[in-house]
C-alpha positions as CSV (number, residue, x, y, z in Angstrom):
1,M,-179.4,-6.2,-128.0
2,H,-180.5,-5.1,-124.5
3,R,-178.5,-5.9,-121.4
4,K,-181.2,-8.1,-120.0
5,E,-181.5,-10.2,-123.2
6,F,-177.8,-10.5,-123.5
7,L,-177.5,-11.8,-119.9
8,Q,-180.3,-14.3,-120.4
9,I,-178.7,-15.7,-123.5
10,A,-175.3,-15.9,-121.9
11,A,-176.7,-17.6,-118.8
12,A,-178.4,-20.2,-121.0
13,T,-175.2,-20.8,-122.9
14,L,-173.2,-21.1,-119.7
15,G,-175.5,-23.6,-118.2
16,A,-176.0,-25.8,-121.3
17,G,-173.5,-28.4,-120.1
18,Y,-175.1,-28.8,-116.7
19,L,-178.4,-30.7,-116.9
20,R,-179.9,-31.9,-113.6
21,T,-182.8,-34.2,-113.0
22,V,-185.4,-32.6,-110.8
23,T,-184.7,-34.1,-107.4
24,A,-186.8,-34.8,-104.3
25,R,-185.0,-32.0,-102.6
26,R,-186.0,-29.5,-105.2
27,A,-189.6,-30.6,-105.0
28,A,-189.6,-30.3,-101.2
29,A,-188.1,-26.8,-101.5
30,N,-190.9,-25.8,-103.8
31,S,-193.7,-27.1,-101.6
32,T,-192.1,-25.5,-98.5
33,E,-192.5,-22.0,-100.0
34,H,-196.2,-22.6,-100.5
35,D,-197.3,-24.6,-97.4
36,G,-195.4,-22.6,-94.8
37,D,-193.6,-25.6,-93.3
38,N,-190.0,-25.2,-92.0
39,A,-190.5,-21.4,-91.7
40,I,-187.4,-19.6,-90.6
41,P,-188.2,-16.1,-89.2
42,R,-187.4,-13.1,-91.3
43,R,-186.1,-9.6,-90.3
44,R,-186.1,-6.4,-92.2
45,L,-182.7,-5.5,-93.5
46,G,-182.3,-1.9,-92.3
47,R,-184.5,0.4,-94.2
48,T,-184.6,-1.7,-97.4
49,A,-187.6,-3.5,-98.7
50,L,-185.8,-6.8,-98.1
51,Y,-186.8,-9.3,-95.4
52,P,-184.2,-12.1,-95.5
53,T,-184.5,-15.2,-93.4
54,I,-182.4,-14.7,-90.2
55,L,-180.1,-17.5,-91.3
56,A,-178.3,-17.0,-94.6
57,F,-176.4,-19.7,-96.5
58,G,-172.7,-18.7,-96.9
59,T,-170.7,-19.9,-99.9
60,S,-167.2,-18.7,-99.3
61,R,-166.0,-22.3,-98.8
62,L,-168.6,-24.0,-101.0
63,H,-165.9,-24.8,-103.6
64,H,-164.2,-27.0,-100.9
65,Q,-167.0,-29.6,-101.5
66,G,-165.8,-32.8,-103.2
67,S,-167.7,-32.0,-106.4
68,E,-170.2,-29.7,-108.0
69,R,-173.0,-32.2,-107.4
70,E,-172.2,-32.4,-103.7
71,A,-172.2,-28.6,-103.5
72,C,-175.5,-28.3,-105.2
73,Q,-177.0,-30.9,-102.9
74,V,-176.1,-28.8,-99.9
75,I,-177.7,-25.8,-101.5
76,E,-180.9,-27.8,-102.3
77,T,-181.0,-28.9,-98.6
78,A,-180.8,-25.3,-97.6
79,L,-183.8,-24.6,-99.8
80,S,-185.8,-27.6,-98.5
81,E,-185.1,-26.4,-94.9
82,G,-186.5,-23.0,-95.5
83,I,-183.4,-20.9,-96.0
84,R,-184.2,-18.0,-98.4
85,C,-181.1,-15.9,-98.2
86,F,-177.8,-16.8,-100.0
87,D,-174.5,-14.9,-99.7
88,T,-171.8,-15.2,-102.3
89,A,-169.1,-13.2,-104.2
90,E,-167.5,-13.3,-107.6
91,V,-164.2,-14.2,-105.9
92,Y,-165.4,-17.3,-104.1
93,G,-164.0,-20.3,-105.9
94,S,-163.1,-18.0,-108.8
95,G,-166.8,-17.8,-109.6
96,S,-167.8,-21.4,-109.0
97,S,-169.9,-20.5,-105.9
98,E,-172.0,-18.1,-108.0
99,K,-172.3,-20.6,-110.8
100,W,-173.5,-23.4,-108.5
101,L,-176.0,-21.1,-106.8
102,G,-177.3,-20.1,-110.2
103,N,-177.7,-23.8,-111.2
104,V,-179.9,-24.5,-108.2
105,L,-181.6,-21.2,-107.5
106,G,-182.6,-20.3,-111.1
107,S,-186.1,-21.6,-110.8
108,F,-186.6,-20.2,-107.3
109,R,-185.3,-16.7,-108.2
110,S,-188.3,-14.8,-107.0
111,Q,-188.4,-16.7,-103.7
112,V,-184.8,-16.0,-102.5
113,I,-182.6,-13.1,-101.7
114,I,-179.1,-13.3,-103.4
115,M,-176.3,-11.2,-102.1
116,S,-173.0,-10.9,-104.0
117,K,-169.9,-8.7,-104.0
118,T,-167.2,-7.1,-106.1
119,F,-163.5,-7.4,-105.1
120,T,-160.4,-6.2,-106.8
121,P,-158.3,-4.5,-104.1
122,Q,-155.9,-3.0,-106.6
123,D,-158.7,-1.6,-108.7
124,R,-161.6,-0.2,-106.8
125,T,-163.0,1.5,-109.9
126,A,-166.4,1.6,-111.5
127,N,-165.0,-0.2,-114.6
128,S,-163.8,-3.1,-112.4
129,A,-167.2,-3.3,-110.7
130,Q,-169.0,-3.3,-114.0
131,R,-167.0,-6.3,-115.2
132,H,-167.7,-8.2,-112.1
133,L,-171.5,-7.5,-112.1
134,D,-171.9,-8.6,-115.7
135,K,-170.2,-11.9,-115.0
136,S,-172.0,-12.4,-111.7
137,L,-175.4,-12.0,-113.3
138,V,-174.5,-14.6,-115.9
139,R,-173.3,-17.1,-113.4
140,L,-176.2,-16.6,-111.1
141,R,-178.7,-16.8,-114.0
142,T,-180.5,-13.6,-113.0
143,D,-180.9,-10.1,-114.3
144,Y,-180.8,-8.5,-110.9
145,L,-179.2,-8.8,-107.4
146,D,-180.9,-8.2,-104.2
147,V,-177.8,-7.0,-102.4
148,W,-174.4,-6.1,-104.1
149,Q,-171.5,-4.9,-102.0
150,V,-167.9,-3.6,-102.2
151,H,-166.0,-6.5,-100.8
152,A,-163.4,-6.6,-98.0
153,L,-162.5,-3.0,-97.4
154,A,-159.1,-3.2,-95.8
155,S,-158.3,0.4,-94.6
156,P,-159.6,4.0,-94.8
157,H,-157.4,4.5,-97.9
158,D,-159.1,1.5,-99.5
159,T,-162.5,3.0,-98.6
160,D,-161.4,6.3,-100.1
161,A,-160.6,4.6,-103.4
162,A,-164.0,2.8,-103.5
163,F,-165.9,6.0,-102.8
164,A,-163.9,8.2,-105.2
165,P,-165.9,9.9,-108.0
166,R,-165.2,7.1,-110.4
167,G,-164.8,4.4,-107.8
168,A,-166.7,1.2,-107.4
169,M,-169.4,2.7,-105.2
170,S,-170.4,5.2,-107.9
171,Y,-171.3,2.2,-110.1
172,L,-173.1,0.4,-107.4
173,Q,-175.3,3.5,-106.9
174,A,-175.9,3.7,-110.7
175,M,-177.0,0.1,-110.8
176,R,-179.4,0.6,-107.8
177,E,-180.9,3.6,-109.6
178,R,-181.5,1.4,-112.7
179,G,-183.0,-1.4,-110.7
180,V,-180.3,-3.9,-111.5
181,V,-179.4,-4.0,-107.8
182,R,-182.0,-3.6,-105.1
183,A,-179.6,-2.6,-102.3
184,I,-175.9,-1.8,-102.1
185,G,-173.3,-1.9,-99.3
186,V,-169.8,-2.5,-98.1
187,T,-168.0,-5.3,-96.2
188,S,-164.9,-5.5,-94.1
189,H,-163.3,-8.3,-92.1
190,L,-160.5,-6.8,-90.1
191,S,-160.7,-3.0,-90.2
192,P,-163.2,-1.1,-88.1
193,A,-161.5,2.1,-89.4
194,A,-162.4,1.2,-93.0
195,L,-166.1,0.9,-92.1
196,L,-166.1,4.0,-90.0
197,R,-164.7,5.9,-93.0
198,A,-167.5,4.4,-95.1
199,I,-170.0,5.8,-92.6
200,E,-168.3,9.2,-93.0
201,Y,-169.1,9.0,-96.7
202,W,-172.7,8.0,-95.9
203,D,-173.0,11.2,-93.8
204,R,-171.7,13.2,-96.7
205,G,-174.5,11.9,-98.9
206,I,-173.1,8.8,-100.6
207,R,-175.8,6.6,-99.2
208,F,-175.6,2.8,-99.1
209,D,-178.1,0.4,-97.6
210,V,-176.2,-2.5,-96.1
211,M,-173.0,-3.2,-94.1
212,Q,-171.5,-6.7,-93.7
213,L,-169.1,-7.3,-90.8
214,P,-167.9,-10.0,-88.4
215,I,-170.1,-10.7,-85.4
216,N,-168.8,-13.5,-83.3
217,P,-167.7,-14.3,-79.7
218,T,-164.0,-13.5,-80.2
219,D,-162.3,-10.4,-78.8
220,G,-160.2,-8.0,-80.7
221,V,-161.5,-6.7,-84.0
222,A,-165.0,-8.3,-83.7
223,R,-165.5,-6.6,-80.4
224,Q,-164.4,-3.3,-81.7
225,L,-166.9,-3.7,-84.5
226,D,-169.6,-4.5,-82.1
227,D,-168.8,-1.5,-79.9
228,S,-168.1,1.2,-82.4
229,V,-169.2,0.4,-86.0
230,L,-172.4,-1.5,-85.3
231,P,-174.2,1.2,-83.2
232,M,-173.2,4.0,-85.7
233,A,-174.5,2.0,-88.6
234,L,-177.7,1.1,-86.8
235,S,-178.4,4.7,-85.9
236,R,-178.4,5.6,-89.6
237,G,-180.7,2.8,-90.5
238,I,-178.0,0.8,-92.3
239,G,-178.9,-2.9,-92.5
240,I,-176.5,-5.3,-90.9
241,V,-175.4,-8.6,-92.3
242,A,-173.3,-10.6,-89.8
243,T,-170.5,-12.6,-91.3
244,A,-167.6,-14.8,-89.9
245,T,-170.1,-15.8,-87.3
246,D,-168.3,-19.0,-86.5
247,V,-164.8,-17.8,-87.2
248,A,-164.3,-20.3,-90.1
249,D,-165.5,-23.1,-87.9
250,W,-162.6,-22.8,-85.5
251,L,-164.7,-22.2,-82.4
252,R,-166.6,-25.5,-82.9
253,A,-163.5,-27.4,-84.0
254,R,-161.6,-26.3,-80.9
255,G,-164.5,-27.1,-78.5
256,V,-165.2,-23.5,-77.6
257,C,-168.9,-23.5,-78.5
258,E,-171.3,-25.0,-81.1
259,M,-172.2,-23.3,-84.4
260,S,-175.8,-23.0,-83.0
261,D,-174.4,-20.9,-80.2
262,C,-172.6,-18.6,-82.7
263,L,-175.8,-18.2,-84.6
264,E,-177.7,-17.3,-81.5
265,Y,-174.9,-14.9,-80.4
266,A,-175.1,-13.1,-83.8
267,L,-178.9,-12.9,-83.8
268,S,-178.9,-11.4,-80.3
269,F,-177.8,-8.2,-82.0
270,P,-180.3,-6.1,-84.0
271,I,-179.1,-7.4,-87.4
272,G,-181.0,-8.5,-90.5
273,T,-179.4,-11.9,-91.1
274,A,-176.5,-14.0,-90.0
275,V,-174.3,-15.7,-92.7
276,M,-173.1,-19.2,-91.7
277,E,-171.0,-21.6,-93.8
278,M,-172.7,-25.0,-93.9
279,S,-170.3,-27.7,-95.1
280,N,-172.7,-30.6,-95.3
281,E,-176.4,-31.4,-95.5
282,Q,-176.7,-32.5,-91.8
283,M,-175.1,-29.2,-90.6
284,T,-177.5,-27.3,-92.8
285,R,-180.5,-29.1,-91.4
286,D,-179.4,-28.6,-87.8
287,L,-178.8,-24.9,-88.2
288,A,-182.0,-24.3,-90.1
289,R,-184.0,-26.0,-87.5
290,R,-182.2,-24.1,-84.7
291,A,-183.0,-20.8,-86.5
292,Q,-186.7,-21.6,-86.5
293,G,-186.8,-21.0,-82.7
294,L,-184.8,-17.7,-82.7
295,E,-187.3,-15.2,-83.9
296,N,-187.2,-12.9,-80.9
297,V,-183.8,-13.7,-79.4
298,T,-182.1,-10.7,-77.8
299,A,-179.1,-10.0,-75.7
300,R,-181.3,-10.4,-72.6
301,T,-182.6,-13.9,-73.7
302,S,-179.7,-15.3,-75.6
303,R,-178.2,-18.5,-74.1
304,G,-175.6,-18.4,-76.9
305,L,-174.5,-14.9,-75.7
306,M,-174.0,-16.2,-72.2
307,R,-172.1,-19.3,-73.3
308,C,-169.9,-17.5,-75.8
309,R,-168.8,-14.2,-74.2
310,P,-166.3,-15.7,-71.8
311,C,-164.7,-17.8,-74.6
312,G,-163.2,-15.0,-76.7
313,N,-159.7,-15.6,-78.1
314,P,-158.1,-13.0,-80.3
315,G,-155.7,-15.6,-81.7
316,L,-158.6,-17.2,-83.5
317,E,-159.5,-14.0,-85.4
318,F,-157.4,-14.7,-88.5
319,Y,-160.2,-14.9,-91.0
320,Y,-160.6,-13.2,-94.3
321,G,-163.8,-14.8,-95.7
322,A,-167.1,-12.9,-96.3
């Protein structure tokens, strides 16, 4: 049996217990793709052929929803509001985030960009990455990923393990060559040094396409990333995905600034898309509609940049998600 046939059969089996009635949200999402309403601008992701919406739906806390049905309703709302980029990882909710995305996005697969990641910090090997990819494809009900990344590099030593001859990155490259993955990359939350080491490997010829890193108004690590890693990655044509854009919602919760300010702040940089965690349907609608007006926002024009820059607080930068 071929790999694609196996994954299709496994996906059908996995989803057999989850039968949903076609909802009004799903119908609205389908019509949106055709009539052009609720269009969120898109940017090219580095030198890839991918053009994600500038706002991406983040799922690292999707499993905190009260139920699977509630989680899927938020995803459906994102679709109906024009969001066409979804960020997940096999570790989010022990796979539940991928599964719920697959349940909703299956019939929209060709219309959306799905980004996922592989994460076993003690085992950055090709074999570990292979196990994760096989299960991710089943849960997501797809036979390919648009972006697949080595998740949460924590140090230069960690990067060395991932880029070793039989490390995870070797398997990511092989899957890109086979067309199972369209673009590959790396992420890090708290270690500029880990990402700088990855760029060293890029310069040696181990080429990846995407880098996912925190871009938010706090000081400390995020500012180091902005000032050092970001320009080096951009100069090489590496596509940037902004993550931890709202610092796990602490900035809004503590009255520092609104999530829409964080979105505008991130998009004032030359990135491809900004991942934001949307915990309910109203928040999803509000952010999607704010994104519609941010097509050409820059550091020169960003109100969010001006509001947020004086508000940095290194004590908020505790996050590990994304």
